[in-house]
C-alpha positions as CSV (number, residue, x, y, z in Angstrom):
1,X,173.9,-67.8,30.8
2,X,175.7,-69.8,28.9
3,X,173.7,-71.0,25.8
4,X,174.6,-73.8,23.3
5,X,173.3,-74.5,20.1
6,X,172.5,-77.3,18.2
7,X,173.3,-78.8,14.7
8,X,170.3,-77.1,13.3
9,X,171.4,-73.7,13.9
10,X,170.4,-71.1,11.3
11,X,172.2,-67.8,10.5
12,X,169.9,-65.4,8.3
13,X,170.2,-65.3,4.8
14,X,169.0,-61.6,5.2
15,X,170.9,-60.1,7.4
16,X,173.3,-62.8,9.2
17,X,171.8,-62.8,12.4
18,X,172.3,-66.1,14.1
19,X,169.9,-64.8,16.4
20,X,166.8,-67.1,15.0
21,X,163.8,-69.8,15.9
22,X,163.9,-73.2,14.0
23,X,161.6,-75.9,13.5
24,X,162.0,-79.0,12.2
25,X,158.5,-81.4,10.6
26,X,158.8,-84.9,10.0
27,X,156.5,-86.1,7.4
28,X,156.1,-89.2,5.6
29,X,158.8,-88.5,2.5
30,X,161.3,-86.4,4.9
31,X,161.7,-83.5,7.1
32,X,161.1,-79.9,6.5
33,X,162.5,-77.1,8.6
34,X,161.1,-74.0,9.1
35,X,163.1,-70.9,10.4
36,X,162.6,-67.6,11.5
37,X,164.9,-64.2,12.4
38,X,164.4,-62.5,15.3
39,X,165.9,-59.7,14.5
40,X,164.8,-58.6,11.1
41,X,162.2,-61.4,11.0
42,X,163.1,-63.1,7.8
43,X,161.8,-66.0,7.4
44,X,162.3,-69.0,5.3
45,X,161.8,-72.9,4.8
46,X,164.4,-75.5,4.0
47,X,164.6,-79.5,2.8
48,X,168.0,-81.1,3.2
49,X,169.8,-78.0,3.2
50,X,168.0,-76.5,0.5
51,X,165.3,-73.3,0.4
52,X,162.4,-74.4,-0.6
53,X,158.9,-72.7,-1.7
54,X,156.9,-72.3,1.6
55,X,154.4,-74.0,-0.9
56,X,156.2,-77.1,-1.6
57,X,156.9,-77.6,2.2
58,X,153.5,-77.9,3.3
59,X,152.2,-79.8,0.2
60,X,152.8,-83.0,2.2
61,X,151.6,-82.3,5.3
62,X,148.1,-84.2,6.1
63,X,145.0,-82.7,6.5
64,X,142.4,-83.6,8.8
């Protein structure tokens, strides 16, 4: 199987693995991205390519 990876590929900052899962969430004030490493289970949040705190990332998600 030949898989290709898109421009949102994340390399784990903890173990260096490229075996990660990434989800982008688009909100009114821009997009945030959550990533998780399937090798070491590290997780992180980003906005504009920079790491951010989870609480900051989730602060603008609409509540119902």
